[in-house]
Each structure stands twice: as structure tokens, then as C-alpha cells.
C-alpha positions in Angstrom: -6.9 21.3 8.9 -6.5 23.1 5.6 -8.7 22.1 2.7 -7.5 19.3 0.5 -7.5 21.6 -2.5 -9.0 25.0 -3.5 -12.7 25.0 -3.0 -14.4 23.4 -6.1 -18.0 24.6 -6.3 -21.1 22.4 -7.1 -20.1 18.8 -7.8 -23.7 17.7 -7.7 -24.8 16.6 -11.1 -28.2 17.6 -12.6 -29.4 14.0 -12.1 -28.6 14.3 -8.4 -30.3 17.6 -8.1 -33.5 15.9 -9.2 -33.1 13.1 -6.7 -31.7 14.8 -3.6 -31.6 11.6 -1.5 -27.9 11.4 -2.7 -25.7 14.4 -1.9 -21.9 14.8 -2.4 -19.9 17.0 -0.1 -16.3 18.0 -0.3 -14.3 17.4 2.9 -13.0 20.6 4.3 -12.9 20.3 8.1 -11.1 18.1 10.5 -14.4 16.7 11.7 -15.4 15.7 8.2 -11.9 14.2 7.6 -12.4 12.0 10.7 -15.8 10.9 9.4 -14.2 10.2 6.0 -11.6 7.9 7.7 -14.0 6.2 10.1 -16.6 5.4 7.4 -14.7 2.3 6.2 -14.4 1.0 9.8 -18.2 1.4 10.2 -18.9 -0.2 6.8 -16.9 -3.3 7.6 -17.9 -3.7 11.2 -18.0 -7.4 12.1 -16.3 -8.5 8.8 -13.7 -11.2 9.7 -11.4 -10.3 6.8 -11.2 -6.6 7.0 -8.2 -5.0 8.7 -8.9 -1.4 9.9 -6.5 1.4 9.5 -5.2 3.5 12.4 -7.5 6.5 12.3 -4.9 9.1 13.3 -2.3 7.7 10.8 -4.8 7.8 7.9 -5.9 11.3 8.9 -2.2 12.4 8.8 -1.8 10.8 5.3 -4.8 12.9 4.1 -3.7 16.1 5.7 -2.1 18.7 3.4 -0.1 20.2 6.3 1.4 16.9 7.5 1.9 14.7 4.4 4.8 16.0 2.1 3.1 14.1 -0.8 1.0 17.2 -1.2 4.1 19.0 -2.5 3.8 16.9 -5.7 0.1 15.9 -5.6 -3.3 17.6 -5.8 -6.1 15.9 -3.9 -9.7 16.3 -3.0 -12.0 14.2 -0.8 -15.7 13.6 -1.1 -18.3 12.1 1.2 -21.6 10.8 -0.2 -24.8 11.1 1.9 -27.9 9.1 1.3 -31.0 10.3 3.2 -28.7 12.3 5.4 -26.3 9.5 6.4 -22.8 8.9 5.1 -23.0 6.2 2.4 -19.6 6.5 0.7 -16.2 8.2 0.4 -13.6 8.8 -2.3 -10.4 10.7 -2.9 -9.3 12.2 -6.2 -5.5 12.5 -6.5 -3.2 13.8 -9.2 0.4 12.7 -8.7 2.2 15.2 -11.0 5.5 13.4 -10.5 4.0 10.1 -11.8 2.3 11.9 -14.7 5.6 13.5 -15.7 7.6 10.3 -15.4 5.1 8.3 -17.5 4.0 11.2 -19.8 0.3 10.8 -18.9 -2.6 12.9 -17.8 -4.1 10.6 -15.2 -6.0 11.3 -12.1 -6.3 8.6 -9.4 -9.1 7.6 -7.3 -8.4 6.1 -3.9 -9.5 5.7 -0.3 -12.8 4.6 -1.8 -15.6 2.8 0.0 -19.3 2.7 -0.6 -22.5 0.9 0.2 -24.0 -1.4 -2.5 -26.0 1.3 -4.2 -25.5 2.3 -7.8 -26.7 5.9 -7.3 -24.2 6.4 -4.5 -21.3 4.9 -6.5 -22.2 6.9 -9.6 -22.4 10.2 -7.6 -19.0 9.6 -6.0 -17.2 8.9 -9.2 -19.0 11.6 -11.1 -17.6 14.1 -8.5 -14.0 12.9 -9.0 -14.3 12.9 -12.8 -15.7 16.4 -12.9 -12.8 17.6 -10.7 -10.2 15.7 -12.8 -11.6 17.2 -16.0 -11.3 20.7 -14.6 -7.6 19.8 -13.8 -7.1 18.8 -17.5 -6.8 15.0 -16.9 -7.8 12.5 -19.6 -8.0 9.3 -17.6 -9.0 8.1 -14.1 -7.4 5.0 -12.6 -7.2 3.3 -9.3 -7.6 2.6 -6.5 -4.2 4.2 -5.8 -2.8 6.5 -3.2 -0.4 9.3 -3.3 2.6 7.0 -3.5 3.4 3.3 -3.7 3.6 3.4 0.1 -0.2 3.9 0.3 -2.7 1.1 -0.2 -3.5 0.3 -3.8 -5.5 -2.2 -5.9 -9.1 -3.3 -5.5 -9.5 -6.9 -4.4 -11.1 -9.0 -7.2 -10.2 -12.5 -5.8 -9.7 -13.7 -2.2 -12.6 -12.2 -0.5 -12.5 -15.0 2.1 -8.8 -14.3 3.0 -7.7 -12.1 5.9 -6.3 -8.8 4.8 -3.0 -7.3 5.7 -1.9 -4.0 7.2 -0.5 -3.0 3.8 -3.5 -3.8 1.6 -7.1 -2.9 0.9 -10.0 -5.2 1.7 -13.3 -4.6 -0.1 -16.6 -6.4 -0.6 -17.2 -8.4 -3.8 -19.7 -5.8 -5.1 -17.0 -3.1 -5.5 -15.4 -4.4 -8.7 -18.8 -5.1 -10.1 -19.8 -1.5 -9.8 -16.5 -0.4 -11.5 -17.2 -2.7 -14.4 -20.8 -1.5 -14.6 -19.5 2.1 -14.9 -17.2 1.2 -17.8 -13.9 0.8 -16.0 -11.5 -1.8 -17.4 -8.5 -3.7 -16.0 -5.3 -1.7 -16.2 -3.0 -3.7 -14.0 -3.3 -6.7 -11.6 -1.3 -7.5 -8.5 -1.0 -11.1 -7.2 -0.5 -12.1 -3.6 1.0 -15.3 -2.3 1.3 -17.3 0.8 5.0 -18.3 0.8 5.5 -21.3 3.0 8.8 -21.3 5.1 10.8 -24.5 4.3 11.0 -26.5 7.5 14.2 -28.2 6.3 15.9 -24.8 6.3 17.6 -22.9 3.5 17.2 -24.6 0.1 20.6 -25.9 -1.0 20.5 -24.0 -4.3 19.9 -20.8 -2.4 22.8 -21.3 -0.1 25.1 -22.0 -3.1 23.9 -19.0 -5.1 24.1 -16.7 -2.1 27.7 -17.5 -1.4 28.7 -17.1 -5.1 26.9 -13.7 -5.3 28.4 -12.5 -2.1 32.0 -13.2 -3.2 31.6 -12.2 -6.8 30.1 -8.8 -6.1 31.8 -8.0 -2.8 28.6 -7.9 -0.7 27.8 -8.1 3.0 24.7 -8.8 5.1 23.9 -6.0 7.6 21.8 -6.7 10.7 20.7 -4.2 13.3 19.9 -4.3 17.0 18.3 -0.9 17.5 17.3 2.4 15.9 20.8 3.9 16.3 22.4 1.1 14.2 19.8 1.2 11.3 19.5 5.0 11.0 22.7 5.5 9.0 21.2 3.2 6.4 17.6 4.4 6.5 17.9 7.0 3.7 20.0 4.6 1.6 17.3 2.0 1.8 14.7 4.4 0.4 17.1 5.6 -2.3 17.5 1.9 -3.3 13.7 1.6 -3.2 13.4 4.6 -5.6 15.8 3.0 -8.1 14.3 -0.5 -7.8 10.7 0.7 -8.1 11.3 3.2 -10.9 10.0 1.0 -13.8 6.9 -0.2 -11.9 3.3 0.7 -12.5 2.5 4.4 -11.7 5.7 4.9 -9.6 7.3 8.2 -9.0 10.4 8.7 -6.9 9.9 9.7 -3.3 11.3 13.1 -2.4 13.7 13.6 0.5 10.8 15.1 2.6 8.7 12.0 1.8 11.5 9.7 2.8 11.9 11.6 6.1 8.2 11.2 6.6 8.2 7.5 6.1 11.3 6.9 8.2 9.7 8.7 11.1 6.5 6.7 10.6 7.9 3.2 10.1 11.3 2.9 11.8 9.7 2.7 15.3 7.6 -0.2 14.1 10.5 -2.4 13.0 11.5 -5.7 14.6 15.2 -5.6 13.8 15.8 -9.3 13.5 13.3 -9.3 10.6 15.2 -6.6 8.7 18.1 -7.6 6.4 20.2 -5.1 4.3 22.7 -6.1 1.7 25.6 -3.6 1.2 28.4 -3.2 -1.2 31.8 -3.6 0.5 33.5 -1.0 -1.7 31.3 1.9 -0.6 28.8 0.6 2.0 25.9 1.5 -0.3 22.7 -0.5 0.0 22.3 -3.0 -2.9 19.2 -4.7 -1.6 16.9 -4.9 1.5 14.1 -7.0 2.9 11.8 -5.7 5.6 9.3 -8.0 7.2 7.0 -7.8 10.2 4.9 -10.2 12.2 1.4 -10.1 10.9 -0.4 -7.3 12.6 -3.8 -8.1 11.0 -5.5 -9.5 14.1 -4.0 -6.9 16.4 -5.3 -4.1 14.1 -8.7 -5.7 14.2 -8.6 -5.7 18.0 -7.4 -2.0 18.0 -10.3 -1.1 15.6 -8.6 2.0 14.5 -7.5 3.3 17.8 -4.0 3.3 19.4 -5.5 4.4 22.7 -6.4 3.5 25.3 -5.6 -0.2 24.6 -4.9 -0.6 20.8 -1.2 -0.1 21.3 -1.1 -3.1 23.7 -2.4 -5.4 21.0 0.1 -4.1 18.4 3.0 -4.3 20.8 2.1 -7.9 21.7 1.9 -8.8 18.0 5.2 -7.1 17.2 7.0 -9.0 19.9 5.3 -12.4 19.4 6.4 -15.6 17.9 4.2 -15.2 14.8 2.8 -17.9 12.6 2.5 -15.4 9.8 5.0 -12.9 8.5 4.2 -9.9 6.2 6.9 -9.3 3.6 6.5 -5.5 3.9 9.2 -4.1 1.5 11.8 -5.6 -0.6 14.0 -3.9 -3.2 17.3 -4.6 -5.1 19.2 -2.1 -7.3 18.4 -2.6 -11.0 22.0 -3.5 -11.9 21.9 -6.4 -9.3 18.5 -7.8 -10.1 18.3 -11.3 -11.5 21.9 -11.9 -10.2 21.0 -13.8 -7.0 21.0 -11.0 -4.5 17.6 -12.2 -3.2 19.2 -15.5 -2.2 21.3 -13.6 0.3 18.1 -12.1 1.8 16.4 -15.5 2.1 19.6 -17.2 3.4 19.5 -14.7 6.3 15.8 -14.6 7.0 14.7 -18.3 6.7 16.6 -19.4 9.8 15.1 -16.5 11.7 11.6 -17.4 10.5 12.2 -21.1 11.5 13.4 -20.1 14.9 10.3 -18.1 15.5 8.0 -20.9 14.2 6.7 -18.9 11.2 4.5 -21.1 9.0 4.2 -18.8 6.0 4.8 -15.3 4.8 2.3 -13.0 3.0 4.0 -11.6 -0.1 1.7 -8.6 -0.3 0.9 -7.3 -3.8 3.3 -8.1 -6.6 2.6 -6.9 -10.2 1.5 -9.8 -12.3 4.0 -8.9 -15.1 6.9 -8.5 -12.7 8.5 -11.9 -13.7 11.7 -11.2 -11.8 9.8 -11.0 -8.5 7.6 -14.0 -9.3 10.6 -16.1 -10.2 12.1 -15.7 -6.7 9.4 -17.9 -5.2 10.2 -20.8 -7.6 12.1 -22.7 -4.9 9.3 -22.4 -2.3 5.9 -23.9 -1.8 3.4 -21.1 -2.5 -0.3 -20.4 -2.9 -1.8 -17.6 -4.9 -4.7 -16.6 -2.7 -5.5 -13.0 -3.6 -5.7 -10.8 -6.7 -6.2 -7.1 -6.8 -6.7 -4.7 -9.7 -6.2 -1.2 -10.8 -9.1 -0.1 -13.1 -9.0 2.7 -15.7 -11.5 4.7 -17.6 -11.1 7.5 -20.1 -12.5 10.8 -19.1 -14.8 12.0 -21.9 -15.1 15.6 -22.9 
């Protein structure tokens, strides 16, 4: 594995030199990278709400040779050691595409976990801040990943709720340490349980969907296999780029990144839970909704490993009649937003959810100021059960 970035010497502060029980080390080898990824699994061992990542998948995300995000991002990884044992981890990331799009000089912190120890936390963030300053950045915010497809947002409410495959779980002491260090709220995401109406599609949704379909010349596309969906795969991500462009910290995915995510996620799809809306005139993707059976409990059983038995738990969950669905990705072209296209998605998916016996769907994170997304749940019973936050701090000279 190549280094995350050019070697940056001596990130140990003078305070840490005095008290050498805390040491910070840059991750430069594959062995250290695996330790970096596994630390969170060890830290949350036995926690009933934490959902582990797949170790090999997260290692691939953090590998410069395998993740095309490194073509537009710089990154560095640090491990904190206390009395010789790993006590924390953090990534520093600079997404140059996002900084250009938003005219900012921001570094990101992400993939962050730590024991409840102020000296450990301070040492980790001091290392990232020093690196960011050398790169000319003026602010540090996060937790964020390389792209919107990575986990983002620190949990600040809902610590007693089961996490999802797409989100971060963290202990309640995490945000307290951020606030102690002078980080402030930059953005919040809300998460909802959206209860599936047992009576079927709301009448208003049916009516709106039919009007929209006829007015704009739209069709609902369904797929039975990979061969059928592949002609639309790139179109879906192009629609995602357009739909997400105005959202917090977003930068458009490159074609190499799109290929990377297609190869990663298409094999996981359950096709009856995928709905694509196309324009009749040119077969372009106007909107899409991708959901999956909740994999949270299966991921807990796998405990980071696909082999020898982790894949069995995941396969069973993917093929099950789930009580909970994760709304994984949804997007509508800007020119069609607030025109009722979402009604077409719901009209197709609600009967599928009812047939499977789904009780509720996890919305996954939605920006608190994204009123258009919030409004789509007005016709459903819902419960706001989690809030997560991006924190920010100016980097002082």
C-alpha cells in the first residue's frame, strides 16, 4: 500500500513530547491501515447500536491505489497510542473539488474514533490541524469522508438507536470533546423512521403521481437483473451529481469514481427495491430511489468480515422479508424537484414494501435545511429519532 500522502515529519506537539504516554503516528503500511480500520470495531465491541464496517471495503476506501477519490483529494491517516496501545484514529482529508466549488479552504476530518481521554483527542486533532495548516487550509470541519458516498456527521442525538450501514455511530462523549476543543455546529442532518402506510398508497400520492407522469412524459423503470440496470447505472449517478450539487460540501463525482461505486454497489442491489423514473423523450433518468433491506444486524454478526461466514448473514438479510428498509439513495433532477416526481417513486415502492411486510424505512441522513426532502414525508407517519452534526473550527495561524 502506498502512503496516504507525502511523509509529513513530526506531528508530535511540544506538549506531547513532555508527556510521552500519548504518541501520534502516521499510517504508512498496510498493517497499520488494517489496525486503523479495526480500531473502531474493537472500541465498540459489545455495543448493541454500533454497526461495524466491512474491513476490506473500508481499507479499499482508504487506499490511494484503489480509491479514485485520491485523484481529487489529499489525505493522511493518524493513529494515537497511549502507553503503547492504540487509543484513537483520525483521517485528514482535503477535497479540492469541493473547495473549488464552494470557494473555501477547508480540510475535513473523518474516520475518527477515540477513547474518552482529552489528551488522546487533543493529540489526534492537533496532528490533523498541523497537516491542514501546512496545506494552506483555514478551517477544519467534519466528520466527513472523501465524498457524500462516505459516512458523514457525528451522532448528537439517538445514541440508543441502532445504526445503519450508511451512517456513523459514536459514543455520547464524542461531541462533548469537539465542543470542549472549540468546534461549533456547521450543519445538522436529521434521520427519520418513515412508517409504511398499511392502507397502501395515499390517495393524494396516487393522484399526483398520475398527473406528473402524463404532464412530463415519464415512465417507471424496474429491473430484474444486473444486465437490465447497467444501461442506466451511469445515468443514475449523473442525476445524483445534478441533484446533490447544491448540498452541503458536495462535489461532483468523476467518471472514475462513478465506475468505482457502480462496481461496489450494483452487486448488492435487490432489484425490486430499485425504482428509476425516466423521460420518455430521451430515456434520461429524471429520478431514482434505491432502498435495501436493513443490513445492520447482519453487519453486526459479520463483525467486519465477509469470510468465512459474514457473507452468509448479509445474503440472508438481502433476500429476507425485512421489517426495516434503508432508503439508501434518492435523487431527482433539479428541474423536476417539487413537481411531484417523488410521488411516482412512492407509488411504485409502497406496494412492494407492504408485500414484504416492511414496518418502517430508515430515511438515513437528510440535511435539516433541505425543506424539499423534509416535505416529502408530510403524508406519512414519521419519527425523528437521530440527529448528526458536522462541526467546524477555524485554523489559527
